[in-house]
C-alpha positions in Angstrom: 128.9 114.6 -69.0 127.2 114.0 -65.8 127.9 110.4 -64.2 125.0 108.3 -63.5 124.2 108.6 -59.9 123.2 105.0 -59.5 126.8 103.9 -60.2 129.1 106.3 -58.3 132.8 106.1 -58.6 134.4 103.4 -56.3 136.0 104.5 -53.1 139.9 104.2 -53.5 140.3 102.3 -50.1 144.2 102.2 -49.6 144.5 105.7 -51.2 142.0 107.1 -48.7 143.8 105.3 -45.6 147.1 106.4 -46.8 145.7 110.0 -47.3 144.3 109.8 -43.7 147.7 108.9 -42.3 149.4 111.7 -44.2 146.9 114.3 -43.1 147.1 113.4 -39.4 150.9 113.7 -39.9 151.0 116.9 -41.8 148.5 118.5 -39.5 149.9 117.0 -36.2 150.3 120.3 -34.5 147.0 121.9 -35.4 145.3 118.5 -34.4 147.1 118.4 -31.1 146.0 121.9 -30.4 142.5 121.5 -31.6 142.1 118.1 -29.7 143.9 118.9 -26.6 141.0 119.6 -24.3 138.8 116.6 -25.2 141.7 114.3 -25.4 143.1 115.6 -21.9 139.8 115.2 -20.3 139.4 111.7 -21.7 143.0 110.8 -20.6 142.1 112.1 -17.0 139.0 109.9 -17.0 140.6 106.8 -18.1 143.2 106.9 -15.3 140.7 108.1 -12.6 138.0 105.7 -13.6 139.5 102.8 -11.2 139.5 105.2 -8.4 136.0 106.5 -8.8 134.7 102.9 -9.5 136.1 101.7 -6.2 134.4 104.8 -4.3 131.1 104.4 -6.1 131.2 100.5 -5.4 131.6 101.1 -1.7 128.5 99.9 0.2 127.9 103.4 1.7 127.6 104.9 -1.7 124.3 105.0 -3.1 124.7 106.5 -6.4 126.7 103.6 -8.1 124.5 103.3 -11.2 123.9 107.0 -11.5 127.8 107.5 -11.5 128.1 104.9 -14.1 125.7 106.4 -16.4 127.1 110.0 -15.9 130.6 108.7 -16.5 129.5 107.0 -19.8 127.6 110.1 -20.9 130.6 112.4 -20.1 133.0 110.2 -22.1 130.5 109.8 -25.0 130.3 113.7 -25.2 134.1 114.2 -25.2 134.5 111.4 -27.8 131.8 113.2 -29.8 133.8 116.7 -29.6 136.9 114.7 -30.7 135.3 113.2 -33.8 133.5 116.5 -34.8 136.7 118.4 -34.5 138.6 115.7 -36.7 135.8 115.9 -39.4 135.8 119.6 -39.5 139.5 120.0 -39.9 139.7 117.2 -42.6 136.8 118.6 -44.5 136.7 122.4 -44.0 140.1 123.3 -42.8 141.9 124.8 -39.9 139.5 127.8 -39.6 136.6 125.7 -38.9 137.6 125.0 -35.4 138.7 127.4 -32.7 142.2 127.3 -31.5 141.8 125.0 -28.7 138.8 123.2 -30.1 135.1 123.3 -29.8 133.9 124.8 -26.6 130.4 125.5 -27.0 127.6 122.8 -27.3 125.4 123.4 -30.4 122.5 121.4 -32.1 125.3 119.9 -34.4 126.8 118.1 -31.6 123.4 117.2 -30.1 122.4 115.7 -33.7 125.7 113.8 -33.9 125.4 112.1 -30.5 121.6 111.5 -31.2 122.7 109.4 -34.3 125.5 107.8 -32.2 122.9 106.7 -29.6 120.4 105.4 -32.2 123.2 103.2 -33.7 124.1 102.1 -30.2 120.5 100.9 -29.5 120.4 99.1 -32.7 123.6 97.2 -31.8 122.4 96.4 -28.3 119.0 95.4 -29.5 120.6 93.1 -32.1 123.0 91.7 -29.5 120.2 91.1 -27.1 118.4 88.9 -29.7 121.5 87.1 -30.7 122.5 86.4 -27.1 119.0 85.0 -26.3 119.1 82.8 -29.2 122.4 81.5 -28.0 121.2 81.1 -24.6 118.2 79.1 -25.9 120.6 76.9 -27.9 122.8 76.1 -24.9 119.8 75.1 -22.8 118.7 72.8 -25.5 122.3 71.4 -26.1 122.7 70.8 -22.3 119.5 68.9 -22.0 120.8 67.0 -24.9 124.1 66.2 -23.5 126.3 68.3 -25.8 129.8 69.0 -25.2 131.4 72.3 -24.3 133.2 72.4 -27.8 129.9 72.5 -29.5 128.9 75.6 -27.6 132.0 77.5 -28.9 131.1 76.3 -32.4 127.8 77.7 -31.9 129.1 80.9 -30.8 131.4 81.6 -33.6 128.6 80.7 -36.0 126.3 83.2 -34.4 128.9 85.8 -34.5 128.6 85.6 -38.2 125.0 87.1 -37.8 126.8 90.6 -36.9 128.3 90.9 -40.3 125.0 92.1 -42.1 124.5 94.5 -39.4 128.1 95.7 -39.5 127.7 96.4 -43.3 124.5 98.4 -42.7 125.9 100.6 -39.9 129.1 101.2 -42.0 127.0 102.5 -44.8 125.2 104.8 -42.5 128.6 106.0 -41.0 128.8 108.8 -43.5 126.1 110.5 -41.5 128.7 111.5 -39.0 131.0 113.7 -41.2 128.0 115.1 -42.9 126.4 116.3 -39.6 129.8 117.6 -38.6 129.8 119.9 -41.6 126.1 120.9 -40.7 124.8 119.1 -43.8 121.0 118.1 -43.1 120.9 114.2 -43.5 118.6 111.2 -43.1 119.3 107.4 -43.0 117.6 107.2 -46.4 120.2 109.8 -47.9 123.1 107.8 -46.3 121.9 104.6 -47.9 121.6 106.1 -51.2 124.8 108.1 -51.0 126.9 104.9 -50.2 125.4 102.8 -53.0 127.8 100.4 -54.5 130.4 101.2 -52.1 129.1 99.3 -49.0 132.1 96.8 -48.9 134.7 99.5 -49.5 133.3 101.5 -46.6 133.2 98.3 -44.4 136.8 98.1 -45.0 137.5 101.6 -44.0 135.0 102.0 -41.1 134.7 98.4 -39.8 137.8 96.4 -40.7 140.4 99.2 -40.2 139.5 100.0 -36.6 139.6 96.3 -35.8 142.9 95.7 -37.3 144.4 98.7 -35.4 142.7 97.5 -32.3 144.2 94.1 -32.8 147.8 95.5 -33.3 147.4 97.6 -30.3 146.5 94.5 -28.2 150.0 93.2 -28.8 151.5 96.3 -27.2 149.4 96.2 -24.1 150.0 94.0 -21.0 148.2 93.7 -17.7 151.2 94.7 -15.6 151.9 97.9 -17.8 153.2 100.9 -15.8 151.6 104.3 -15.8 154.1 105.6 -18.4 153.3 102.6 -20.7 149.6 103.0 -20.2 149.9 106.7 -20.9 151.9 106.2 -24.3 149.4 103.5 -25.5 146.6 106.0 -24.8 148.2 108.7 -26.7 148.8 106.2 -29.6 145.3 105.3 -29.4 144.0 108.8 -29.8 146.3 109.1 -32.9 145.0 106.0 -34.5 141.4 107.2 -33.6 142.2 110.5 -35.3 143.3 108.5 -38.4 140.1 106.3 -38.5 138.0 109.5 -38.4 139.8 111.4 -41.0 139.5 108.2 -43.1 135.9 108.3 -42.8 135.8 112.2 -43.5 137.8 111.5 -46.8 135.3 108.7 -47.8 132.4 111.1 -47.4 134.5 113.8 -49.3 135.2 111.4 -52.2 131.4 110.3 -52.5 130.3 113.9 -52.3 132.8 115.1 -55.1 131.7 112.0 -57.3 128.1 112.9 -56.8 128.1 116.4 -57.9 130.8 115.7 -60.8 
């Protein structure tokens, strides 16, 4: 008997997270091989950015803004290749990615980054509105003689405005694994596809990365040596792979329950 598509099976959140950790561990050698090039490039960019920033900030260098945008685009493209590689390994298998990763840019990668920039623009526009509202409140409070403590309270309250947006973006996140496996998708499809699983996806896609980032912050310090920073960067790549695979498995679970 077909299940009612209006009430899909709930995502098993903790099982998916556990399976993602297990997958990354079991496939560690294959993932290392496939992700070596984008990860190495991101690693080099991370540790050369301070040098390039000092050069581009020199008064005699006229391309500061251009270099900033170029660096951002390069890193975004590399992160995109990293994510698509993880998605394809998790959803299709080892044969879906060449031995040393994706080396040719295709319409798939363009679609992936297109949706990334669409989400980024939405987030930036929303942040602009929230910050503008915050500034207007500060101006009014200053004129009324309010204390600094009230500004912090207002800021915390306004941060709650991001919660509905985070929920919406987490539901749209299934677009990424779908695009990685060459499925034609739309925002309307993603919204229908994730019906009744929005909160669970928010835990996997929104809260899990936040928790991992919070835990990583305890390991980092301002006076870290190069070796410490390098190790933390590698740990960051591993955790990012876990997060991406967890999203892949969420998409896989929803796809399987939809056709069952």
